[in-house]
N, C-alpha and C positions, 0 to 999 in steps of 0.2 A: 603269786598264784603262779605255778611256771607250766606255760603253756606245751604243748606238744604236738607233732602231728596228728591229726587223726589216723590217716592212714598205716600210722606204726603197726607193726604186724603183734607189738607185745608193749606192753610200758611196766615203770616201778610200780611196785607195792606201794596202794596210799598216791598215786598222781595222776590227776584223773583226763579221762580222757577230755580232748575237746572238741569240738564237731564244725569248724567255719567252717561258714554260710556266706558266702560272696555275695554283693546284693550292688549289682547297679542301679541306681539311687537317680533317675532321669527329671528335671524339674526344680534338683533342690536346690536349689537359688533363690524360690519364690516364698512367699509366704509361710505358707503352711508346707510346704519342703525343709524349710531351714529349722521355722519352730519347731513345729509338732513332732516332722517325722528325724531329722536328723538329729537337733539337739535333744530334744525333750521324752526322745524315743530312743534314737539306734545307739547313740553317744552315752543316755541312761544307758542302757543295757551293760553299754563296755564299761562303765566307770563301776558300774555296783558287781563286774568280776563277770559279766554273763547273762547265762541265761542257767538258771542248777536243773538237771534232770534229775540226778542225784548224788551221794557223795560221790558217784565214779566218772559222769559225765556232766557234760555244760555246753552250751551252745554260745557260738561268740561271733558276733554278726560281723564282718568288712564289708563295710561300704567303698563304692568305685563314683565321685559324685560326676555328676555328668549333668550340662547344659550347654545353652549356647552363646554365654557371655566369660572369656575364661578369665578376663578380670574380674567378675564377681565369683568366680570357679576358688581361682587363689584365694582370693580374700579370705570366703568361707572356710578355705582346706586349711588355712594356717589359724583362723578362729574356733576351730572343730578340732585340731590335731589330726584330723583326717589327711592325711598329703594326696591320694591319690584321687587324680581326676583329671577328665579328659569332656570336649565339647565333640566328640569322632562316639557318637550312639553306635553305629553300625561293630566299630570293633569294639567296641565293649560290649555287645553281645557275644560276637563270636570270642571272644575270649573265656577259656571253659573253667577259669578260677571264679567266676560269681554265675553261680547258679537259677537266682531269682534276681529278676526285674519287677524296681518298683517303679511307679508313675505318676507322679504329682505336678505334670504340667499343664496349660491351662485346656478347657474342656474340649477343643479343636483339634489338636495336635494328638488325644490320647489313644481312641481306636486304632490309630494307622501305627503306634509305636509296640504297641501291648499283642495288635498282632505280630508285628516283625518278632520280638518279642517270641508270642507259644512257637514260630514257625522257626526259632534258634533251637530251640528245644526246654526256655529255661519256664520254672514254674515263676508264674504272676501274681505280684499285688500291688493293686493301684487305689487312686485315687476313684472319688465316684464327682460328677456320674461319669460310667464306662464309654458313655456317647454320646448321640447326636437325639440317637433314633433307639426306640426299642428291639428295631430288627439292626440295625447293627449291632447292638450292646447281647442282641440275643444270638448271631454270627459267633463272638469274639469266646461266648460260654463255650458254642459246639466248639468250636474249633481247638479250644483249650481241652474238651474234652477228648475228641477223635484222638489230637498231638499223645496222651496220657501226660500231662504237667496237672502239678497242683494252682491253686486261681484263689483268690480271695479281693473282697474289696470293702474298705473301711468305711466303717457303721460304728465310729467314736462313743456316738451320744449313748449306747447302751452301756457303757460303762461308765456313765459318767455316774457320780456319787449320789446326786437328787434321783437320780433316773432310778438308779437300783432300790435308790431305798423304797422309789414309786415300789417295784417290781414284789419286791418283798410284803409289801403294805396286799397287793394283790395273789401273793398264794398261799398270805395268813386269813385271806379273806375277812379281810380289816371291811373293805368296802361294798360285801352283799350283795345284789345285784349291781353291775358298772350301769351307768347309765348315759353319762355324759361328758366327755375330755375337752376341754379347752386349753390352748396355747397359745403364745404370744412370744413372737419372738421381733426381736432389730433393734435398732437404736438409730442417733443422725448420724450418718456418713457428710462428714460438711464435704460442701462442692468442690474448692482447691481453690479458688481464685481468690477465697483471705484464709481459707483455715485449711492446712494439708488435708487431703484423703486418706480415711485408714482404707484403705479397698483401693486394689487395684482398679484401674480406668476400664483395665475387657472386658468386667464385671457387669458394666451398662452398657455392651457393644455385643448385639444379638449375633454378630459378624463372625466375632471370636469365641462366644460359646457361652458369651455373658444374659445374664436377665435371673430373677427371684425364685422364679420357678422350676425352670430346669435346678437349680441349684436347691432351695426348700426343700421340695414334693419327695427328690430323691431318699432326702434326709426321714422325713416327715411317716415313709411307705414304713420303711425299717422298724422303726420307734413304733409306729400303730400296731403292727406285724406281730412283732415281738411282746409287745408288751399289751397290747388290749385284746386284738382279735383283725382278725385278714379284712383288707380293705375291698367292699363291695362296690361302691361309688364316689362315684367324686362332683362338688361344683366344682369351680372355680373361677375367680373375679381379676383379672392383673392390674397392675396400672404401671404409669408410669408419670410419678407427679413431678419428675425434677427432668427438663427437657436437656438443660446445657448442666457439663461440668468441662473441668480443666483438669488433664489427665500429669501426669509424674514430674513433665518436663515444664508444666506450668501452660499447655495449651489448650485452649476450648476445642470441647469437642459433643456436637448430638449421643444423647444416649439413645441409643437405640433397639433397647431393653428393657424388660420392666423390670422395677424398684421396687415393686410392693405387689405382694401375695393378697387374698381372702379364699381360703377356700372353705366345704364343710366337705365332712366324708360320713361316710356308711358303714359302718363296721362291722360284720358279724354277729349275730345278738343283736339286735338292733340298737349298736351301739351310736350316738353323735358323734363326731370330733368336730371342732372347728380350730383353726390353724390362723392366723391372723403373720405377716412376715413381712419385716419390711425396713430397709433401710435412709424412710422418711420419717420418724416416729422417735420421740424424746422419750426417755422411761422415766417411769413412775408406780415400779415394779418393785418386786424384792430382784430380780437380777435380768442378764439381759433375755433369756429365755426360762418362759413361765412354766408351768403344764397344772394345771386342775382338773382331779379326779372327783366325779359325782356323782356316788353310790348308796344304795336301800340302807346304809348301816355306818357309813363316814367319806367322808369328803377327804382329799389330800394334797397340796399345794407343793412344789415342785421344782427347784429352782437345779443352777447347772451341780450345787454340792450340797443344799439344803435342804430341805422338806419337811412341810408341815402339817398336824391332822388335826380336824374336830370330827368326833364319834358321838353316835346319833342320840347317845345322854347329853354330851355337851352343848347341843344346835339352840342358840338361842330364840324366841316365838319374838318376833320382830315385825310390828303391827305398822300400818301406813298410815302416818300421818305428818304431810307436809307441811303441814304448820304450825308444827314444834322442831325442834329441837333434835336431831335424831339422842335419841338416850341413850341406846348401845354401843360401845368402840367394841365394832367388829373383829378386830384383832385380838380382842380377846375370847378366849374360850378355844383357842390352838394349841397343840402340842408338839413340839419339835422332837423328829424322832433325834434320837440319838445315835454317832456314827459308832455301831457294832463291828465294824471291822476297820481295817486299815486300806486306803481305796489310793489307785498307782495313776499316771495321767494317765486315759483314756485314750489317747491312741497310747504309748506305751503297752498298755494291758492287752491291743489287740495283738500288736507285732507279738509283742510273746509265745500269744493264741498260734498265729501263724503261722512263725520258727517253728516251733515244737509240732505243728503239724507238715510242714518241712522235713523236719528230722526224725521227730517219731513216726508223723503217720497217724497221730491224736487228730480225734475229730473237729474239720472247720466248718459250720452250714452256712458264715456269712460269704458265698463263694459266688464268682460271676453273673451264676443264673439270680442270683438276689441284685444284683446290682440290675438286671436287667429290669429287673421288677420295680424299682426307683425310677430308674428309666420310662417304661412305662405307664408309671401314673401323674411322673411328670409330663411326660408327652398325653395326657388321654387331659391333663386340668390348662395347657395351652389352647387344647383342643373344646374342650368346655370353657372358655375365654370366650374363642372365637364364634362359636356357637350359642352361647347365653341358656348355656345347657346343662342338666345333667346327664353323666355320662356312665355306664356302667363298666364295673373294672373285673374282664375277665380272667380270669387261670390263667396263670402263665406256666407253661411247662417247657422241657426241652424239642 
C-alpha cells in the first residue's frame, strides 16, 4: 500500500487517500491496554492495512504509547513495532499530531486525564468505568459535549460472537416474550502466595478504584440495555470472600474491595435478570461468561463465542422424582447456532466504529453518557448492598 499525506490536495489516480489518526494511548502498558487495545486492535488494524472506507479512502491509526514506566514502554514499543512513546502526558496532549486520546489507566486516574484531554480539544475514547461516581461521569459527558469533541466508551461485550447471536435470536422473535436472563461470570483468581494471580492487585483495593461491582455492573448495564431492555431497578449483594492476597511483588495486602457480586435487575417489560460475578468461583459451565435467556417460545445459552438454543417443541418434560436416577440428559435437545458471519475481535470491532466516527462522523451511540449510565448502575448497586434494599434506577439524561 502506498501511504500518502492526507493533506495532499490531489493524488495520483488509483492511490487511496490515507486518513492518519494520531492516538495518545495512555495506560497502554496494563494488561487490557497492551493485549486488547494495542496488539489485538490498533496493531491488528495496521496489519490489515487500515480501515478501508472505500477504494479511495483508508483510515490508518498512528499510536503514541503513554505510561508511567519508561522501561515497560520501551519494551512494548519494541514488541509492537510502534516506536513512539513518552511518559509525559501533558506533552502528548499538546501535540497537534494526535487528535484522539485513549485511556486504559486504573479507574481512579481516568476522569482527571479524560477531562484534560477534552480541555486540550482531543476526541476521547476510554475504558470503563469512566469515573468513580455518576456525577463525575456525567461531568465528563457535559464537558465533551460543550467542547464539541467526539467521545466514546468501550462496551466490548456487545461484539462478542455469543452475544451477537443472542441479539440475532431476539430480533428474529425466537424467544417469544422474554421472561428472564441469567448471567454467570467469573473464575478463580489465585491469591498470589502459591500460584501467581491473574489480575492486578489494584482490582482488590477500593482506594485504587477496585471492586467487582464497579467493574462488572458497568458491563451488565450496557448488555441489558442493548440486548434485553432498559434497567429499572437493582438489588445487589457484594462480598469480600478472600480478605488477604499477595501483589505483583509477592507482598501480602489486605483486600479492601468486593471480589464477588450477586445482583438482580428488573428490566422494562417485566423481565427479570440476575447476574453472579465472582473472582472466587471455580468454573463448571460452558465458558467464563454465560448468559441464559428464557422466553415463552424458546431459550438460549450463550458463552463468549458459542450459543445453543432449545425451542418450545424441543423442550423435554421432566418429572420430579429424586428416588430414581435422572433419565433425561438435559444437554440433549439443544442446537448450536452456526456462525453465520465472520466475527472479529470485539475490542477491534468497536475501535473501527469509533475511528470511522472520528473521520466520517458516522453514528456512534456508545458515548460518555452511556458510560455514565454504567457508573450509575454500579453506584446504585453499591448503595443497594449498603442499604440491603431494592433501588430504582432513574433515567439518566444530560
